[in-house]
Steps between C-alpha positions, in 0.01 A plus 500: 500500500315832487604823661800717552810398688800728522707202624489320163683612188225541240743419218575163659128444539449583130770252403347226714151567364624489138687174565178350637316593179313810615443797270667797670526877458745725676437863586806717557515854636685684222493857635382687805442871565444671834384289789458145376435192713754268330825579318577448132587136441229365732311199361158342520448159338156376406375167365198431279288420810574837662747368757773754564820570693693821552391861480523799270324746729475365852141396426377829349453395137561125506139419414511710183841360402380141553195563280724638223744210545221249437436673165873488423509127577200444272622698197878500551533875439692700761351818647639816655285624788525828685339593828521832680316729736377716210355194328137430592581128482770545764251639750254223419759225547669665798824672385445823688855534635575795274738314269480330165621162383546346158468121484576273205307172486622216279426132454785264575561235239 
């Protein structure tokens, strides 16, 4: 299963993937400032193959978060990511809504 579905609970997806033996990372919106696409507490789950469910930005920065999550799965070290309109990366990956988000990515064990 690849893609984003707002009908599925990404935490349930993460649990099912872990039970089936997949390596999984979870990205969680920790803080938001200004206009942000998704509220704090939103989740995106990613497996080692790049399959994902959920959203941390309505599609704006998911690609960058998925790439970082693959590193987290590989080395097991969590990462704090921040995206915002003032950040050149945010424009490149599409977060031009005027807000900022902080996302924590961790491997589930």
